[in-house]
N, CA, C and O of each residue as an XYZ file, in Angstrom:
644
protein
N       1.184     -1.035     -0.083
C       0.006     -0.062     -0.012
C       0.809      1.072     -0.090
O       1.876      0.944      0.511
N       0.637      2.111     -0.626
C       1.741      3.092     -0.970
C       0.647      4.266     -0.212
O      -0.568      4.075     -0.158
N       1.300      5.433      0.319
C       0.803      6.752      1.021
C      -0.680      6.985      0.802
O      -1.674      6.958      1.528
N      -0.383      7.284     -0.807
C      -1.801      7.659     -1.120
C      -3.114      6.936     -0.831
O      -4.215      7.452     -0.643
N      -2.761      5.531     -0.833
C      -3.763      4.606     -0.487
C      -4.136      4.573      0.767
O      -5.313      4.681      1.112
N      -2.998      4.394      1.695
C      -2.945      5.056      3.309
C      -4.135      5.739      3.954
O      -4.993      5.508      4.807
N      -3.613      7.060      2.800
C      -4.223      8.617      3.405
C      -6.011      8.222      3.018
O      -6.948      8.241      3.817
N      -6.042      7.940      1.790
C      -7.464      7.565      1.560
C      -7.939      6.506      2.118
O      -9.144      6.397      1.893
N      -7.390      5.450      2.923
C      -8.152      4.820      3.806
C      -8.424      5.125      5.205
O      -9.351      4.706      5.898
N      -7.246      6.109      5.590
C      -7.640      6.622      6.880
C      -8.945      7.698      6.412
O      -9.937      7.653      7.141
N      -8.972      8.486      5.442
C      -9.994      9.351      5.304
C     -11.327      8.966      5.102
O     -12.315      9.671      5.306
N     -11.304      7.744      4.666
C     -12.645      7.030      3.944
C     -14.014      6.927      4.864
O     -15.131      7.086      4.371
N     -13.824      6.685      6.052
C     -14.807      7.229      6.721
C     -15.264      8.348      7.867
O     -15.952      8.256      8.883
N     -14.472      9.585      7.146
C     -14.696     10.885      8.472
C     -16.125     11.107      7.850
O     -16.674     11.087      6.748
N     -16.382     11.303      9.019
C     -17.936     12.254      9.304
C     -17.773     13.574      9.645
O     -16.936     13.918     10.479
N     -18.630     14.487      8.971
C     -18.543     15.816      9.178
C     -18.959     16.230     10.571
O     -19.924     15.568     10.953
N     -18.549     17.078     11.408
C     -18.848     17.653     12.682
C     -19.866     18.853     12.768
O     -20.407     19.321     11.765
N     -20.009     19.155     13.610
C     -20.876     20.476     13.656
C     -19.724     21.539     14.124
O     -18.800     21.301     14.902
N     -19.999     22.727     13.480
C     -19.039     23.775     13.925
C     -18.366     24.120     15.430
O     -17.247     24.530     15.741
N     -19.403     23.812     16.122
C     -19.103     24.221     17.551
C     -19.175     22.640     18.479
O     -19.664     22.521     19.603
N     -18.626     21.672     17.759
C     -18.889     20.384     18.126
C     -17.769     20.336     19.519
O     -18.087     19.955     20.645
N     -16.606     20.753     19.161
C     -15.187     21.050     20.013
C     -15.929     21.600     21.477
O     -16.145     20.853     22.432
N     -16.278     23.103     21.439
C     -16.641     23.741     22.269
C     -17.582     23.164     22.992
O     -17.643     23.329     24.211
N     -18.368     22.469     22.363
C     -19.767     22.132     23.246
C     -18.938     20.396     24.046
O     -18.924     20.247     25.268
N     -18.594     19.767     23.485
C     -17.745     18.955     24.199
C     -16.699     19.011     25.389
O     -16.388     18.197     26.259
N     -16.240     20.416     25.053
C     -15.319     21.093     26.371
C     -16.402     21.472     27.282
O     -16.504     20.789     28.301
N     -17.322     22.541     27.084
C     -18.246     22.544     27.830
C     -18.836     21.460     28.454
O     -18.720     21.391     29.677
N     -19.422     20.631     27.887
C     -19.811     19.288     28.589
C     -18.887     18.587     29.860
O     -19.351     18.310     30.966
N     -17.275     18.341     29.367
C     -16.403     17.874     29.952
C     -16.640     18.558     31.303
O     -17.050     18.029     32.336
N     -16.211     20.177     31.038
C     -16.241     20.694     32.155
C     -17.049     21.313     33.181
O     -16.644     21.842     34.217
N     -18.514     21.156     32.680
C     -19.638     21.240     33.290
C     -19.732     20.040     34.245
O     -19.854     20.205     35.459
N     -19.681     18.976     33.741
C     -19.612     17.903     34.413
C     -18.579     17.320     35.585
O     -18.808     16.653     36.594
N     -17.389     17.835     35.044
C     -16.123     17.363     35.840
C     -16.782     19.125     37.271
O     -16.728     18.953     38.488
N     -17.131     20.084     36.838
C     -17.055     20.984     38.203
C     -18.388     20.168     39.095
O     -18.277     19.974     40.306
N     -19.753     19.692     38.242
C     -20.561     19.198     39.168
C     -20.315     18.325     39.887
O     -21.034     18.176     40.874
N     -19.255     17.470     39.662
C     -18.876     16.281     40.343
C     -17.805     16.427     41.434
O     -17.569     15.601     42.316
N     -17.043     17.898     41.190
C     -16.204     18.529     41.813
C     -17.036     19.038     43.384
O     -16.572     18.875     44.513
N     -17.939     19.472     43.142
C     -18.886     20.236     43.858
C     -19.869     18.782     44.856
O     -20.150     18.626     46.044
N     -20.010     18.329     44.145
C     -21.046     17.264     45.077
C     -19.596     16.409     45.782
O     -19.663     16.198     46.993
N     -18.490     15.994     45.137
C     -17.424     15.632     46.172
C     -17.023     16.813     47.314
O     -16.428     16.370     48.297
N     -17.210     17.856     47.299
C     -16.683     18.805     48.092
C     -17.780     18.839     49.304
O     -17.504     18.712     50.497
N     -19.169     19.051     48.711
C     -19.856     19.084     50.032
C     -19.866     17.482     50.799
O     -19.768     17.406     52.024
N     -19.967     16.519     50.130
C     -19.552     15.276     50.730
C     -18.755     14.883     51.776
O     -19.030     14.479     52.906
N     -17.402     15.130     51.023
C     -16.000     14.659     51.855
C     -16.057     16.222     52.881
O     -16.253     15.951     54.066
N     -15.953     17.370     52.666
C     -16.303     18.080     53.698
C     -17.136     19.298     53.860
O     -16.581     20.369     54.106
N     -18.054     19.241     53.777
C     -19.178     19.711     53.805
C     -19.294     21.406     53.011
O     -18.406     22.106     52.524
N     -20.471     21.588     53.125
C     -20.945     23.079     52.865
C     -20.678     24.038     54.010
O     -21.202     23.841     55.107
N     -20.025     24.882     53.827
C     -19.388     26.042     54.522
C     -20.593     26.593     55.304
O     -21.439     27.168     54.619
N     -20.798     26.512     56.587
C     -21.874     27.340     57.259
C     -22.204     28.785     57.075
O     -23.234     29.427     57.283
N     -20.892     29.141     56.575
C     -21.222     30.781     56.710
C     -20.887     31.238     55.043
O     -20.195     32.173     54.640
N     -21.765     30.054     54.153
C     -21.157     30.571     52.539
C     -21.964     31.750     52.024
O     -21.538     32.440     51.097
N     -23.329     32.025     52.723
C     -23.872     33.144     51.956
C     -23.204     34.368     52.679
O     -23.341     35.464     52.136
N     -22.431     34.284     53.954
C     -21.309     35.181     54.232
C     -20.331     36.117     53.612
O     -20.140     37.332     53.548
N     -19.636     34.678     53.054
C     -18.864     34.614     52.367
C     -19.024     35.141     50.874
O     -18.105     35.804     50.392
N     -19.927     34.924     50.284
C     -20.120     35.252     48.931
C     -20.201     36.461     48.981
O     -20.189     36.904     47.833
N     -20.325     37.695     50.159
C     -20.567     38.881     49.693
C     -18.716     39.612     50.188
O     -18.478     40.818     50.262
N     -18.045     38.888     50.358
C     -16.537     38.926     50.649
C     -15.958     39.311     49.404
O     -16.362     38.889     48.320
N     -14.784     40.305     49.589
C     -13.612     40.491     48.499
C     -12.829     39.161     48.375
O     -12.642     38.803     47.212
N     -12.381     38.434     49.256
C     -11.385     37.281     48.976
C     -12.011     36.113     48.608
O     -11.309     35.228     48.120
N     -13.531     35.883     48.784
C     -13.945     34.497     48.003
C     -14.092     35.047     46.428
O     -14.292     34.265     45.499
N     -14.001     36.105     46.297
C     -14.641     36.680     44.812
C     -13.316     36.673     43.764
O     -13.305     36.227     42.616
N     -12.123     37.345     44.556
C     -10.856     37.433     44.387
C     -10.556     36.152     44.113
O     -10.351     35.923     42.922
N     -10.457     35.114     44.971
C     -10.011     33.998     44.333
C     -10.670     32.981     43.486
O     -10.099     31.987     43.039
N     -12.103     33.343     43.263
C     -12.929     32.776     41.828
C     -12.650     33.452     40.951
O     -12.291     32.694     40.050
N     -12.564     34.784     40.523
C     -12.007     35.509     39.573
C     -10.514     34.658     39.100
O     -10.477     34.113     37.997
N      -9.541     34.615     39.859
C      -8.187     34.392     39.667
C      -8.493     32.625     39.277
O      -8.188     32.248     38.146
N      -8.908     31.933     39.962
C      -9.182     30.623     39.482
C      -9.545     30.273     37.846
O      -9.039     29.640     36.920
N     -10.876     31.188     38.132
C     -11.909     30.866     36.782
C     -11.231     32.035     35.651
O     -11.981     32.131     34.680
N     -10.428     32.628     35.579
C      -9.328     33.367     34.864
C      -8.542     32.283     34.156
O      -8.835     31.956     33.006
N      -7.448     31.663     34.893
C      -6.303     31.144     34.653
C      -7.000     29.804     33.899
O      -6.604     29.353     32.824
N      -7.905     29.369     34.536
C      -8.596     27.912     33.891
C      -8.853     28.287     32.260
O      -8.334     27.845     31.235
N      -9.766     29.182     32.469
C     -10.691     29.681     31.104
C      -9.485     29.961     29.847
O      -9.647     29.651     28.666
N      -8.309     30.594     30.399
C      -7.258     31.007     29.446
C      -6.283     29.487     28.645
O      -5.725     29.183     27.591
N      -6.582     28.942     29.956
C      -5.615     27.338     29.803
C      -6.878     26.425     28.905
O      -6.457     25.631     28.063
N      -7.684     26.490     29.005
C      -8.458     25.637     28.590
C      -8.825     26.237     26.945
O      -8.866     25.383     26.058
N      -8.999     27.223     26.692
C      -8.880     28.104     25.434
C      -7.818     27.695     24.535
O      -8.003     27.191     23.427
N      -6.326     28.018     25.245
C      -5.096     27.498     24.843
C      -5.113     26.314     24.088
O      -4.748     26.205     22.917
N      -5.666     25.214     25.000
C      -5.539     24.079     24.933
C      -6.508     23.429     23.904
O      -6.153     22.393     23.342
N      -7.492     23.887     23.683
C      -8.710     23.681     22.848
C      -7.643     24.440     21.527
O      -7.103     23.726     20.683
N      -7.545     25.341     21.539
C      -6.718     25.722     20.202
C      -5.508     24.986     19.542
O      -5.380     25.072     18.321
N      -4.622     24.273     20.277
C      -3.732     23.499     20.211
C      -4.185     22.370     19.599
O      -3.613     21.844     18.644
N      -5.508     21.849     20.269
C      -5.948     20.462     19.747
C      -6.353     20.039     18.095
O      -6.394     18.973     17.481
N      -6.599     21.348     17.775
C      -6.749     21.714     16.314
C      -6.049     21.284     15.354
O      -4.897     21.716     15.394
N      -6.319     20.469     14.331
C      -5.091     20.923     13.259
C      -4.747     21.959     12.819
O      -3.643     22.126     12.301
N      -5.726     22.953     12.956
C      -5.512     24.158     12.221
C      -5.001     25.180     12.986
O      -5.328     26.280     12.542
N      -4.328     25.217     13.958
C      -3.815     25.858     15.333
C      -3.188     27.133     14.842
O      -2.158     27.282     14.185
N      -4.012     27.991     15.292
C      -3.340     29.409     15.401
C      -2.353     29.317     16.354
O      -2.335     28.390     17.163
N      -1.251     30.492     16.325
C      -0.327     30.709     17.018
C      -0.782     31.342     18.315
O      -1.848     31.957     18.286
N      -0.067     31.264     19.514
C      -0.528     31.417     20.753
C      -0.127     32.581     20.899
O       0.520     32.537     21.945
N      -0.092     33.860     20.415
C       0.522     35.062     20.841
C       0.006     35.657     21.903
O       0.609     36.222     22.816
N      -1.391     35.477     21.720
C      -2.268     36.021     22.938
C      -2.204     35.512     24.629
O      -2.804     36.024     25.574
N      -1.207     34.260     24.641
C      -0.748     33.464     25.477
C      -0.674     33.973     27.030
O      -0.961     33.462     28.112
N       0.028     35.650     26.467
C       0.803     36.027     27.260
C      -0.028     36.639     28.303
O       0.430     36.902     29.415
N      -1.485     36.914     27.893
C      -2.765     37.371     28.786
C      -2.862     36.083     30.464
O      -3.690     36.080     31.375
N      -1.964     35.414     30.295
C      -2.070     34.298     31.264
C      -1.508     34.953     32.440
O      -2.053     34.909     33.543
N      -0.419     35.558     32.197
C       0.036     36.847     33.023
C      -0.600     37.710     33.683
O      -0.155     38.252     34.695
N      -1.771     37.941     33.152
C      -2.293     39.200     33.617
C      -3.148     38.664     34.918
O      -2.949     39.501     35.799
N      -3.841     37.836     35.319
C      -4.780     37.027     36.529
C      -3.192     37.424     37.833
O      -3.143     37.959     38.940
N      -2.239     36.868     36.992
C      -1.023     36.281     38.100
C      -0.241     37.727     38.794
O       0.254     37.874     39.912
N      -0.361     38.708     37.622
C       0.144     40.209     38.362
C      -0.745     40.637     39.126
O      -0.468     40.934     40.288
N      -2.323     40.787     38.498
C      -2.805     41.136     39.565
C      -3.268     40.566     41.002
O      -3.616     41.346     41.889
N      -3.258     39.267     41.176
C      -2.937     38.467     42.414
C      -1.612     39.193     42.952
O      -1.677     39.983     43.894
N      -0.450     38.895     42.330
C       0.395     39.543     43.345
C       0.296     41.062     43.817
O       0.563     41.507     44.934
N      -0.138     41.724     42.728
C      -0.088     43.338     43.308
C      -1.059     43.281     44.583
O      -0.865     44.019     45.549
N      -1.934     42.521     44.537
C      -2.790     42.078     45.685
C      -2.726     41.944     47.296
O      -3.251     42.350     48.333
N      -1.380     40.805     46.618
C      -0.733     40.225     48.207
C       0.252     41.789     48.554
O       0.053     42.456     49.570
N       1.060     42.072     47.734
C       1.981     43.142     48.168
C       0.919     44.016     48.821
O       1.020     44.008     50.047
N       0.115     44.626     48.433
C      -0.683     45.522     49.233
C      -0.976     44.815     50.352
O      -0.755     45.455     51.380
N      -1.391     43.733     50.510
C      -2.356     43.176     51.678
C      -0.882     43.323     52.759
O      -0.798     43.992     53.789
N       0.092     42.529     52.169
C       1.019     42.599     52.825
C       1.961     43.980     53.514
O       2.730     43.942     54.474
N       1.715     44.754     52.950
C       2.065     45.915     53.266
C       1.281     46.608     54.291
O       1.708     47.524     54.994
N       0.266     46.175     54.321
C      -0.985     46.531     55.558
C      -0.646     45.705     56.718
O      -1.016     46.221     57.773
N      -0.016     44.508     56.848
C      -0.107     43.878     57.918
C       1.275     43.741     58.424
O       2.188     43.685     57.601
N       1.592     43.664     60.015
C       2.929     43.752     60.756
C       3.941     42.362     60.221
O       3.575     41.249     59.845
N       4.786     42.710     60.307
C       5.852     41.325     59.445
C       5.620     40.388     60.580
O       5.699     39.261     60.093
N       5.459     40.333     61.406
C       5.099     39.218     62.623
C       4.025     38.361     62.126
O       3.870     37.140     62.119
N       3.438     39.191     61.777
C       2.015     38.328     60.975
C       2.003     37.552     59.861
O       1.123     36.725     59.619
N       3.186     37.843     58.992
C       3.112     37.743     57.714
C       2.972     36.055     57.401
O       2.328     35.643     56.437
N       3.646     35.186     58.324
C       3.762     33.876     58.102
C       2.149     33.431     58.299
O       1.782     32.487     57.599
N       1.241     33.992     59.127
C       0.160     33.107     59.473
C      -0.946     34.143     57.943
O      -1.997     33.788     57.410
N      -0.559     34.727     57.828
C      -1.173     35.522     56.169
C      -0.924     34.989     54.960
O      -1.640     35.020     53.958
N       0.337     34.404     55.141
C       0.771     33.680     53.811
C       0.129     32.172     53.713
O      -0.331     31.735     52.658
N       0.158     31.365     55.055
C       0.375     29.980     55.018
C      -1.407     29.759     55.389
O      -2.097     28.899     54.842
N      -1.931     30.781     56.465
C      -3.575     30.276     56.635
C      -3.236     29.129     57.672
O      -2.093     28.839     58.026
N      -4.142     28.656     58.010
C      -4.660     27.360     59.009
C      -4.521     26.183     58.377
O      -4.126     25.133     58.884
N      -4.941     26.421     56.950
C      -4.882     24.751     56.501
C      -3.965     24.728     55.296
O      -4.362     24.241     54.238
N      -2.513     25.339     55.448
C      -1.706     25.306     54.649
C      -1.223     23.442     54.146
O      -0.590     23.112     53.143
N      -1.511     22.974     54.704
C      -0.702     21.343     54.988
C      -1.854     20.726     54.273
O      -1.531     19.737     53.616
N      -3.308     21.102     54.221
C      -4.334     19.871     53.609
C      -4.915     20.663     52.250
O      -5.532     20.055     51.375
N      -4.621     22.185     52.183
C      -5.255     22.740     51.793
C      -4.870     22.544     50.223
O      -5.816     22.442     49.442
N      -3.756     22.493     49.790
C      -3.035     21.875     48.049
C      -3.340     20.995     47.694
O      -3.505     20.929     46.476
N      -3.697     19.351     48.822
C      -4.134     18.309     48.663
C      -5.408     17.686     48.495
O      -5.734     16.567     48.098
N      -6.286     19.045     49.039
C      -7.740     19.238     49.081
C      -8.234     19.633     47.591
O      -9.124     19.031     46.991
N      -7.607     20.595     47.156
C      -7.533     21.182     45.786
C      -7.021     20.638     44.664
O      -7.301     21.049     43.538
N      -6.119     19.530     44.945
C      -5.688     18.445     43.673
C      -6.698     17.611     43.588
O      -7.239     17.389     42.505
N      -7.221     16.839     45.111
C      -8.113     16.006     44.910
C      -9.545     16.166     44.029
O     -10.098     15.401     43.238
N      -9.867     17.420     44.494
C     -10.959     17.975     43.829
C     -11.058     18.655     42.452
O     -12.059     19.186     41.971
N      -9.764     18.533     41.876
C      -9.366     18.969     40.478
C      -9.312     17.853     39.700
O      -9.150     18.085     38.502
N      -9.413     16.534     40.073
C      -9.549     15.286     39.430
C     -10.880     15.351     38.531
O     -10.645     15.380     37.323
N     -12.278     15.380     38.911
C     -13.590     15.246     38.418
C     -13.127     16.153     36.818
O     -13.303     15.641     35.712
N     -12.542     17.516     37.024
C     -12.353     18.705     36.108
C     -11.498     17.901     35.357
O     -11.861     17.870     34.181
N     -10.182     17.026     35.658
C      -9.650     16.975     34.803
C      -9.829     16.084     34.131
O      -9.366     15.930     33.001
N     -10.684     15.202     34.849
C     -11.001     13.327     33.485
C     -11.982     14.324     32.342
O     -11.770     14.377     31.130
N     -13.003     15.015     33.033
C     -13.564     15.756     32.148
C     -13.335     16.553     30.860
O     -14.111     16.713     29.917
N     -12.149     16.996     31.027
C     -11.330     17.972     29.961
C     -10.500     16.668     29.313
O     -10.474     16.623     28.083
N      -9.864     15.669     30.010
C      -9.517     14.336     29.046
C     -10.311     13.935     28.318
O      -9.918     13.735     27.168
N     -11.535     13.684     28.589
C     -12.746     12.966     27.865
C     -12.960     13.864     26.894
O     -13.233     13.382     25.795
N     -12.899     15.451     27.013
C     -13.227     16.324     25.602
C     -12.290     16.206     24.903
O     -12.561     15.962     23.727
N     -10.736     16.321     25.291
C      -9.893     16.649     24.123
C      -9.147     15.526     23.790
O      -8.085     15.708     23.195
N      -9.533     14.304     24.084
C      -9.206     12.945     23.385
C      -9.541     13.121     21.954
O      -8.645     12.843     21.156
N     -10.856     13.603     21.418
C     -11.192     13.604     20.494
C     -10.615     14.622     19.167
O     -11.026     14.668     18.008
N      -9.621     15.321     19.767
C      -8.948     16.859     18.937
C      -7.818     15.856     17.853
O      -7.613     14.658     17.658
N      -7.528     16.567     17.573
C      -6.404     16.376     15.869
C      -5.355     17.624     15.984
O      -5.220     18.462     15.092
N      -4.589     17.620     17.292
C      -3.702     18.512     16.928
C      -2.143     18.276     16.113
O      -1.512     17.224     16.007
N      -1.944     19.052     15.821
C      -0.690     18.812     14.651
C       0.589     18.743     15.403
O       1.557     18.148     14.928
N       0.625     19.271     16.440
C       1.931     19.446     17.399
C       1.508     18.508     18.949
O       1.602     19.153     19.993
N       1.177     17.414     19.022
C       0.935     16.870     20.199
C       1.545     17.536     21.340
O       1.041     18.169     22.267
N       3.134     17.150     20.963
C       3.872     17.204     22.264
C       3.630     18.796     22.683
O       3.785     18.939     23.896
N       3.335     19.863     22.083
C       2.912     21.295     22.777
C       1.283     21.138     23.587
O       0.894     21.588     24.665
N       0.592     20.314     22.555
C      -0.509     20.638     23.000
C      -0.968     19.690     24.330
O      -2.057     19.510     24.875
N       0.320     19.202     24.569
C       0.159     18.080     26.081
C      -0.564     16.952     25.953
O      -0.696     16.191     26.912
């Protein structure tokens, strides 16, 4: 079998997909993962008793914005890299924006806090458990994204991850 026959064989049963099939698949994977993570959080750690009050605070929304903005930029970049017609990711420098905003807020907060309290402010009360909990609760979203991205066709698989 020569190369042309091989290509015809591979492309012989290709079915067309909708224009937004990739976006719908990503949204489905992300939303399913988020729902599973929230359910796991509620069962494992319980619902925060002061959640209503926390929703009105700046730290809650700052953390939510920071996490959501980095996640959104990363998902869009990965989705672009997963397509055979991937465009250059010259806009990826935007990933630095939420990090820079958080760094500025951290410097501002540290400037208003006595040096003797920086350790508690930096690490909080749950520094030993929190990273592991975040990691565990991110697994459902990761699985949803792997499910979504496994149908993509990157030209540069190493770059697309």
